[in-house]
Each structure stands twice: as C-alpha cells, then as structure tokens.
N, C-alpha and C positions, 0 to 999 in steps of 0.2 A: 087239239093235237090229233093228227091223223092216226087212226087205230092201227095202221100198219107198222107204226113205230114198235109196237109190242112184238110183232114178228121180227123186226129188225134187231131188237135187243135179245130176243131168244136166239136167233142165229148167231149173233155176236158171242153170247155166252157159250154156245155150242162150239163155236170155232175156237174159243180159247180154253176149251176143255173143262168149263165150269159146270155146264148142264149136259145131260145126255140126250135131250131132245133139241132138234134144229128148228124146224118150223112146225106149226101145229096142224097144218092142213096143206092140200095141194093148192098152190098159188096160181093165179092166172098169169098170162104173159105181161099184162099191163101192171100187175102187182109186182112181179119180178123186175120190170123196168124201173119202178119206183124205188125199190130196194137198191138197185144198182146206182141210181142217181144219188141216193142218200149215202151210200158207201163212198161214192166219189167225192161228195161234199165233205164227208168226215175223214177222208184220207184213210179209209179202211178196206179198200178194194182187195188187197192181198190177203188180209187177215180173214175176210168173209169167204174169199174163194176157197181157202183151206177147209172151211166148214162145209162148203157146197160140195167139195170132193167126196166128203164122207156121207152125204145124204143118199137115200135110196133114189134110183133113177127117176121114179115118178114124182119125186119132190124137187127135182132140179129145175133150173131155168130152161127156157126154150133153147134149142141148139144154137141158133145164131148168137144169142146173148151169152150163152155158156162159152162159145169160142172166143168171143170178144173179151169176156172176163178173164179167161185162161191167158190170152195174149197180154193183157194188162198185168196180171199177176206174175208172169214170167219177166216182164220188163222191170217190175219192182224188185225182183230177186236179183236181176243183173245189176240194177243200180245199187242195191245193198252190198253186193260184193265189191263194187268200185269204192263205195263209201268206206267199207271196212279197210280196204287197201290204203286209202288216203288217210284214214285215222292212224293206221300203223305207221305210215310214211311220216306223218307229222310227229308222232311220238318218238320215232327214231331221230328225226331232225333236231328236236329240242333235247332229247337225251344226250346227243352228241355234243351239245353245248352245256351240259351239266344241269339242265333244267328238268325239274319233276312236273309231270303233267297227269291229268285225268280227263277223259272224254265225259262230257256232260249230256244228259238226256239221250237224244237219238240212238246212236249205235250202242251206247251203254244200256239203253232200255231194251233194245232189240233182242239181246241175248236171253231175256227172260220170257220171250214168246214161245209157244209150242214150236213154231218154225220161225227162227230168227230172220230168215229171208223174206218173210211175209209182211214185216212192218214197213210202211211207206215212209221212206226217208225224206228229210228236208235238208238241212245244212249240217256242218259239223261244227260243234261247240267244243273247243278244247281249252281247259283251264291250265295256264302255265303259272305255277307257283312263284311267288316272289314279289307280287305287287306291280302296280303301274310303273313305278320309278324304275324297276328292273326289267319289266317285260317290254316296254316300248323301245328302249335302246337296244335290247336283244333282237327285236324284229327288224330294226334298222341295220344292225350288224349282219343279219341273215338275208338282207336285200329283199325283204317281203313287204316294204312300205312304199315302194315307188309308185307315184301317182296318187297316193292317198293325201287327203287334206285333213286339216285339224278336226273338222267335223266328222271325219270317218272313224275317229277315236271316241267312243262313248264313255260314259262313266265306268263301264265294266268291261268293255271289249273293244278290239279293233276288227273292223270288217274288212277282210283281205279280198283282193280281186280273184274272182272265180278262175280266170284263165291261168292263174299260177298253179292250179291243181286240176287241170283237165276238165274245167267246167263245174267243179264241185265248190259250192260256196263255204268258206271257212270263217269262223269268228273265233279269234283268239282272245280269251278272257284273262283278265288280271284280277278280277273278282268274279265269284261264281254267279251272284244274283244280286237283286236289290228290292226292297219295298219302296213305296213311295215316300214313307217316313224315314228320314235319315237316322233317327234314333233307334227304331227297331232294326234297321239295316245294320247298324254298328254292332248290336248285340248278336244278331244272326250270323254275321260274318265272323265274329270271334268264335262263336260255337262251330261253325263249319271248318274253319282253319284248324281248330282243335281236333275235330274228327279225322282230318286228313293226316295229322301229325301222329296219330296213334299208330304204334308198331304193327305192321302187318294188315293195316286197314285197306290200303289200296291194292286191288288185285289186278293182275295182267291177264287179259283175254287173248287167247291164241286165235289167230285168223285162218290158219291152215296153210298159209304161204311160208315156204322155207326162207329164213332170214339170209340176207346177204352177209358175206364175211365181215366181221367187225361191227354189225348192228347190235344195239343195246337190247333190243327186245324183238320178239317175233310178232307182237300184236300191239294192243293199246291197253291203257290202264283205266279202270273204272273205280268210282268211289264206293265207300261202304253204304249200306242201306240207310243208316242213320243220317248220313250226309244227303243222300238222294231224296229221302222223303221230306226233309225240310227244304232243301233247295228247290225242288220241283213244285212244292206247295206255294212258295213265294212266286215262282214263275207263273203258276196258274192264277194267282191273285192279281199280278201285275197285268196280265192279258185280260182278265175279266173287267178291269178298270179301263182298258184301252180297246184293242180290236175285238176281243171276245175269245172264248174258250171252245175248243173242239173236242170231240169225243175221243179222237186218238190220244190226246194228252191224259184223259181220264183212264183210258185203257192202260197206258203206261203206269199210271198211279195204282190202279187195281193190281197189276202184276208186281209192282214194288211191294205193296202190302202183303200179297200172298207169298212172296219170296223172302219176307223179313222174318226175324225171330220174335218171340214174345218180348225178350229183353230189348230189342231194337225199338219195338213200338212203344214200350213203356218209357224209354229214354226220350224218344221224340215227343211223346205226349206231354212230358215234363217241361219241354222246351217251347211249346207252342205259344203261350202267352208272352214269354220273354222275347220271342222272335216276332211278335205282332201278327201271329197266324191263326189265332184261336178261332175267329169268326169264319175264315176261309175253310179251315179244317172241318168245321161243323157242316158247312155246305157240301164239301167234297164227300164227307162221310155219308151224308143223305143220298148223294149221287151213287156212291158205292152200293148202298142198300137198295136203291130204286132200280138201277140199271143192271148191277152185277150180282144182286142178292147176297151181298157179303155179310157174313155173320158178325155179331157185335165183337167177338174175341179177336177179330183181325183188324179192328179199327183203332184209331189213335185218339178219338174223343167221341162223345155222344153225337149222333146225327142231329142236325139243325133243320127242321122241315121248312121253316120260313125262308131261310137263306138258301137252302137247297133248292126250293122251287124257283128262286130267282136264277140260280145257276143253271138249272135244268132248261128253263126257258131260252136262256142265252145259248146253250149248246145245240138244242134241236132246231132253233130258228136260224141261227147264224153259220153253222158248219164250222169247218177248220178255221180257227183264228177270226171268226166272224165274217169271212169273205163272202158268204151268201146272204148276209142280213140286209134288211131294207136300208138301214143306215149306210152301209158300206157303199151302196150304189146311188146314193144321193148326189146331186150336183156339189161342187166343191164347197161353196159357202154354207149350204144346208148341212153337209156332212160335218163341217167344222163346227157349226152350231150344235149339231147332235153330239159331238164329242165334248163340248162344254156343258151340255145339259146332263150327260150320262153320270158324272161324278155326284150331281145333286140327287139323281135317282138312287145312287148307291150310298147315299149319306147314312141311312139307317143300317145299311149292311156293315159298314165300318167308317165311322166319322173321321178318324184320324187319317185313314188312307185317302178318303175323298178330298180332304182339305190339302194334303201334301201332293196329291195328283195334279191339282191345278197350280200349286207353287212350282212344281217341277216343269209344268207346261210353260209357264211364263219365263222361267230361266232358260229353257231349251229354245223358245222362240227368239229371245235375245241373242243367244249363242249362235243361231243360224242366220242372223242378219247379214253378216259379211258374205256368206255363200249365196244368199238370195241376190245380193247386189252384184256379185261376180257373174252370176248366170242370168242377170237381168230378169229375175223371176220373183217379183214381190207377191207374196201369197201369205194367207193366214195359216197355211199348212206347212208342215216340215218338208224341206227339200232334201231328197235322198242323193 
C-alpha cells in the first residue's frame, strides 16, 4: 500500500473533526495530486476540501490544484442543494397520497457531516412504506412508471427515470435492503419495519426552503440510528460481494456510530447475528479502528482483523463501489468470470452469503433473458 494513504486518512480524520492534525508534513505537488486522485476515486473531494481550508497556508496544495479542488467542492455543494430539494419534493408527493416515507443513506447521512453540503451525492433512495403490492400501484397512479419495464423493478426498488426529477436519479424502495440470504433478509426486514413503527422514531429534516401552501412537510424524513446502522451494514455487505465498497460509505458509517447513543449501539449489537451481519460488522469495526481511530465504546461488536483486512484491501484498491479496481476494467467475459470467482474468495468471510450470492445471480440471469432478447443483446452480464 502506498504510504501516502496514511496522510490521506489523517487528512480525512481532520476534515471530519476527529483529529486535530491534518497532514504530518509539507507535501510536494506530486503528492497532493495523488491525494486529489484518491479523493476523486473515493468520492471524498468535498469532504477533504473542508479540511484543506483549515490547514496552514504552507501545508495546502499548490494554487492551481487548490483552485480546481475549490471549484469541485462548490459543484458538490450545488448538487447537494438540488438533491435536498428533490428529496423534499418526493416526500411531499408521497405524503399527499397518504404514504409514509424515509430517505435512505445519501441525503440522510449528509446531515451528520460537519458540513452537510460537502458529502458527494449519488442518487436518492426513498423508502415508501407499505410493501411492493402497495407501492408499485401507487407509482403507476402517480404516473412515475412510464417507459419502465418489468426488469426496472428489482426485489427492493423501482429505478425511476432521472428526467422526471431534473436529472436526479431516484430509486423508490418498497423494502429497505436485502442480504443475499433470504432467511436473514426476512428477519432483518422484520426488525427494520419495527424500528420505523416506533412512535417518534422517524425525524423530519428541514431543508431551509419555505413550504408551498398545503405541503405536508418542509423537508424529508430520516430513519432512527438503530434502523440506519443495520440497513447500511447490509448495504455494505451486499456491495462487498458485488462491485466493491468505497471509503465514502465507511465515512457514512463512522458518522452514524459517532451520532448514535450507547443504547442504540447495544440494541443493534444484539441484532447482528439474527440479521446475518455479524461477520460484516466485525470487518467494518476493524476499518473504523484502522482508518478513523474509533474507540471500542463506540463500536457495535469486536473488530475482526482477518475480515477487516479483506475489506480494507477492497476499499483502497477499488475506490467508490469498486469502479477503479482491476476487475472492473477487464473485458466483458473476464469480468464476468471474476464476478463468479469473487464469492469463492469470500467463502471464508461468510459462507452463507457466498452461496446465496450465486443463487441470486442465477435467478437474475434468467429474469433478464426476455430483456436481452428484446434488445438483441445476448450477454453473460446483466442488461441495464
């Protein structure tokens, strides 16, 4: 591993307000360029720029890179404002139909950052309560499904067309998440539904914009920490078995832990094995210790060094969702082969998830056959 990663982690902790020291020495222009490249790969440009602003002048990047970094951070802030507006709009749209919603991950996590506008946004995931049988008819009633095919509706969400929301990609969830194992998924979803049903558990985040007359809320709803810690751990595990995990998702989890209560963490800890997340939790806690220097009292289980090292290697080599990994850039057939080999490599990490991952792949492959035929694209990979 490049020793500059330690400077990267140090700057990240400084930017998040965890450490008092940013970088340990004056870095060269080439070293700052390397840090910028890693920040881009990990989708942390905005977060690290907030730390750079607080560095002494002699410790900052060269002027041309600093200006470019500033421009990128301002763009991230602008996009965040638009994402918040869209999240609030979606919340009002569904509230007008009597549907309860919460925003998952992204904009819900952003509010926990020292500067919420610094988190690099992806898409908007909104959970509409009521289950698939209620939510899909509701989407059709709201004219949000035009042009969508059956394969645009996954097990847990409908992927809406971005042009409906000014270029913002929206996934409407009827279930919050899933593991590869259907059995642990069933237990986990039962727990998550129970957490949302508790009185006062769901909070409304104000976006700063004045509501229009008749609007049900000024902002968007976020789930409780007990929900988010379990749901996002499942999300991390699923991506660890597929594309890969990025550091941005681990920053999110770090901030969730730091903003949770002791009672929240104790409750989540008691659910990990029941939800099939014990092994992943151990790996993530090791990452919390290794990268963020998190004390044991903020963790939900003991760190697992062996599994943590596997996760660490995946994060630093692949970047955000593994997009910069060697496997991601292989030719189609070789990438498909790597995707089939990966669960075998993960077998000792969690045997149950490895086996069910391949079972899900076979089912999805069969499900997409009609779409492949329609588009005349016969491939071993999924058609989007």
